[in-house]
C-alpha positions as CSV (number, residue, x, y, z in Angstrom):
1,M,8.7,-54.4,-31.8
2,E,10.6,-51.9,-29.8
3,G,8.6,-48.9,-28.6
4,F,10.0,-45.5,-29.3
5,G,9.7,-42.8,-26.7
6,I,10.6,-39.2,-27.1
7,N,11.7,-37.6,-23.9
8,R,10.8,-34.0,-24.2
9,P,10.9,-31.5,-21.3
10,L,7.5,-30.4,-20.3
11,P,6.7,-26.8,-21.2
12,R,7.3,-24.4,-18.4
13,I,4.1,-22.5,-17.5
14,P,4.8,-18.9,-16.5
15,I,3.4,-18.7,-13.0
16,R,3.9,-15.0,-12.4
17,P,1.2,-13.8,-14.9
18,Y,-1.3,-16.2,-13.3
19,I,-0.6,-14.9,-9.8
20,L,-0.8,-11.3,-11.0
21,G,-4.1,-12.1,-12.7
22,I,-5.5,-13.7,-9.6
23,G,-4.4,-10.7,-7.6
24,V,-6.1,-8.3,-9.9
25,L,-9.3,-10.3,-9.9
26,A,-9.2,-10.5,-6.0
27,T,-8.7,-6.8,-5.8
28,L,-11.5,-6.0,-8.2
29,T,-13.9,-8.4,-6.3
30,M,-13.0,-6.7,-3.0
31,Y,-13.7,-3.3,-4.3
32,I,-17.1,-4.3,-5.8
33,L,-18.1,-5.9,-2.4
34,A,-17.0,-2.7,-0.6
35,W,-19.3,-0.7,-3.0
36,A,-22.2,-3.1,-2.3
37,Y,-21.8,-3.4,1.5
38,P,-21.0,-0.6,4.1
39,T,-18.9,-3.0,6.2
40,F,-17.4,-6.5,5.9
41,P,-18.0,-9.3,8.5
42,G,-15.8,-8.7,11.5
43,D,-15.1,-5.0,10.8
44,E,-17.0,-3.6,13.8
45,D,-15.7,-6.2,16.2
46,A,-12.1,-5.7,15.2
47,L,-12.4,-1.9,15.4
48,M,-13.8,-2.0,18.9
49,R,-11.2,-4.5,20.0
50,I,-8.4,-2.2,18.8
51,Q,-10.0,0.9,20.4
52,A,-10.3,-1.0,23.7
53,L,-6.5,-0.7,24.0
54,R,-6.9,3.1,24.2
55,S,-4.4,5.2,26.1
56,G,-3.1,8.7,26.0
57,S,0.2,7.6,24.5
58,L,-1.5,5.6,21.8
59,D,-3.8,8.6,21.0
60,D,-0.7,10.8,20.5
61,M,1.0,8.2,18.3
62,A,-2.0,7.6,16.1
63,I,-2.5,11.4,15.6
64,W,1.2,11.7,14.8
65,F,0.8,9.0,12.1
66,A,-2.3,10.8,10.8
67,N,-0.3,14.0,10.4
68,L,2.3,12.1,8.3
69,G,-0.4,11.5,5.7
70,L,-1.2,15.2,5.3
71,L,-0.5,16.6,1.8
72,W,1.8,19.3,3.0
73,V,3.9,16.8,4.9
74,F,4.5,13.9,2.4
75,M,4.6,15.9,-0.8
76,P,7.6,18.0,0.1
77,A,9.4,14.9,1.3
78,S,8.6,13.1,-1.9
79,V,9.8,16.0,-4.0
80,A,13.0,16.3,-2.1
81,L,13.7,12.6,-2.5
82,M,13.0,12.8,-6.3
83,G,15.3,15.8,-6.5
84,C,18.1,13.8,-4.9
85,L,17.5,10.9,-7.2
86,A,17.5,13.1,-10.2
87,L,20.8,14.6,-9.2
88,A,22.2,11.1,-8.9
89,R,20.8,10.3,-12.4
90,R,18.5,7.6,-11.0
91,Y,15.7,8.5,-13.4
92,A,14.0,5.1,-13.3
93,D,13.6,5.5,-9.5
94,V,12.1,8.9,-10.0
95,V,9.6,7.5,-12.4
96,M,8.7,4.9,-9.8
97,I,8.0,7.5,-7.1
98,I,5.9,9.6,-9.6
99,G,4.0,6.5,-10.4
100,G,3.4,5.9,-6.7
101,L,2.0,9.4,-6.2
102,A,-0.3,8.8,-9.2
103,V,-1.6,5.6,-7.6
104,I,-2.3,7.6,-4.4
105,G,-4.4,10.0,-6.5
106,I,-6.2,7.0,-8.1
107,G,-7.1,5.9,-4.6
108,Q,-9.0,9.1,-4.1
109,V,-10.9,8.5,-7.3
110,L,-11.7,4.9,-6.1
111,K,-13.1,6.4,-2.8
112,T,-15.6,8.3,-4.8
113,L,-16.6,5.3,-6.9
114,V,-17.0,3.0,-3.9
115,N,-18.7,5.7,-1.9
116,R,-18.5,3.9,1.5
117,P,-19.3,6.1,4.5
118,R,-16.8,6.3,7.4
119,P,-17.4,4.5,10.7
120,E,-18.8,6.6,13.6
121,Y,-16.3,5.6,16.3
122,Y,-14.1,8.7,16.2
123,L,-11.5,9.2,18.9
124,V,-10.6,12.6,17.4
125,D,-12.2,15.9,18.2
126,T,-12.8,16.8,14.5
127,V,-15.0,14.6,12.5
128,P,-13.0,13.6,9.4
129,S,-14.4,14.5,6.0
130,G,-14.5,12.3,2.9
131,L,-15.2,8.7,2.3
132,S,-13.8,5.5,3.8
133,F,-12.7,2.9,1.2
134,P,-9.8,2.5,0.6
135,S,-7.9,4.2,3.4
136,G,-5.9,7.0,1.8
137,H,-3.3,7.1,4.6
138,S,-2.8,3.3,4.4
139,L,-2.5,3.5,0.6
140,L,0.1,6.3,1.0
141,A,2.0,4.2,3.5
142,V,2.1,1.0,1.4
143,M,3.0,2.9,-1.8
144,M,5.8,5.1,-0.4
145,G,6.9,2.5,2.1
146,G,7.0,-0.2,-0.6
147,V,9.0,2.0,-2.9
148,L,11.5,2.7,-0.1
149,I,11.7,-1.0,0.7
150,Y,12.5,-1.8,-2.9
151,L,15.1,1.0,-3.2
152,V,16.8,0.0,0.1
153,G,17.1,-3.5,-1.4
154,L,19.0,-1.9,-4.3
155,W,21.2,0.6,-2.4
156,V,22.1,-0.9,1.0
157,R,24.7,-3.7,0.7
158,P,25.2,-5.0,4.2
159,L,22.5,-7.7,4.5
160,L,21.8,-7.2,8.2
161,L,21.4,-3.4,7.9
162,R,19.3,-3.9,4.7
163,R,16.9,-6.3,6.4
164,A,16.6,-4.1,9.5
165,I,15.7,-1.0,7.5
166,Q,13.2,-3.0,5.4
167,A,11.6,-4.5,8.6
168,G,11.3,-1.1,10.1
169,L,9.5,0.2,7.0
170,I,7.2,-2.7,6.9
171,L,6.3,-2.1,10.6
172,L,5.6,1.6,9.8
173,V,3.2,0.6,7.0
174,I,1.4,-1.8,9.4
175,V,1.2,0.7,12.2
176,M,-0.2,3.4,9.9
177,G,-3.1,1.1,9.0
178,V,-3.8,0.1,12.5
179,S,-3.7,3.7,13.7
180,R,-6.5,4.6,11.2
181,V,-8.7,1.9,12.7
182,Y,-7.7,2.9,16.2
183,L,-8.8,6.5,15.6
184,G,-12.1,5.2,14.3
185,V,-11.9,6.9,10.9
186,H,-11.6,3.6,8.9
187,W,-12.9,0.1,9.1
188,P,-10.3,-2.7,9.0
189,S,-11.5,-3.6,5.5
190,D,-10.7,-0.1,4.4
191,V,-7.1,-0.6,5.4
192,I,-6.9,-4.1,3.9
193,G,-8.4,-2.8,0.6
194,A,-5.7,-0.1,0.5
195,Y,-2.9,-2.7,1.2
196,V,-4.2,-5.1,-1.5
197,F,-4.5,-2.3,-4.1
198,G,-1.2,-0.8,-3.1
199,V,0.7,-4.1,-3.4
200,M,-0.7,-4.8,-6.8
201,A,0.2,-1.3,-8.0
202,L,3.7,-1.8,-6.6
203,V,4.2,-4.9,-8.7
204,G,3.4,-2.8,-11.8
205,L,5.6,0.1,-10.7
206,I,8.6,-2.1,-10.1
207,G,8.1,-3.6,-13.6
208,L,7.9,0.0,-15.0
209,R,11.0,1.1,-13.1
210,N,13.0,-1.9,-14.4
211,A,11.8,-1.3,-18.0
212,V,12.9,2.4,-17.8
213,A,16.2,1.4,-16.3
214,T,16.8,-1.2,-19.1
215,A,15.9,1.2,-21.8
216,R,18.5,3.8,-20.8
């Protein structure tokens, strides 16, 4: 007897939802651990190593980055950008920026829920108020920087220029986080927690932006 075989293509398993689910679970786990423990292993050692690089110029640069995260600095810039986008009828991009600002506000709520105290290694004269996890400045940097990186990918056609601008924005996001640890106002895990949450939120915002653009 002849055997009959049916060659059917194997069903394709959508990988992206699984990756997103793992990311959400990892983020949730990290925030629960931050609520349970005042620091993560290696936090203090990493902070002290970064502060060991201290110099006057690094102090000035870190304070400059800290000022970028002030409400009266980044909000007018965000409103101006949204105004320009609205005039250009790029309403989906405006929605993405509004969503990014909302995520930054959610980060402040998460600070209260996690309730982690700040480290006591301040290099600034004024002791910062508020709580530590996640780092608000770092979340601001990853949200606004991530949005700009995505928009640059849409707007800038020359490949070399596009990659150069995106690399510069990524560097700014990283330096913002390092500056918060350098100033002693956040543990390294506070910064990592902001980055993880911010990246997961960016994935959702890009999906929202594309849905709005498709619906128009």
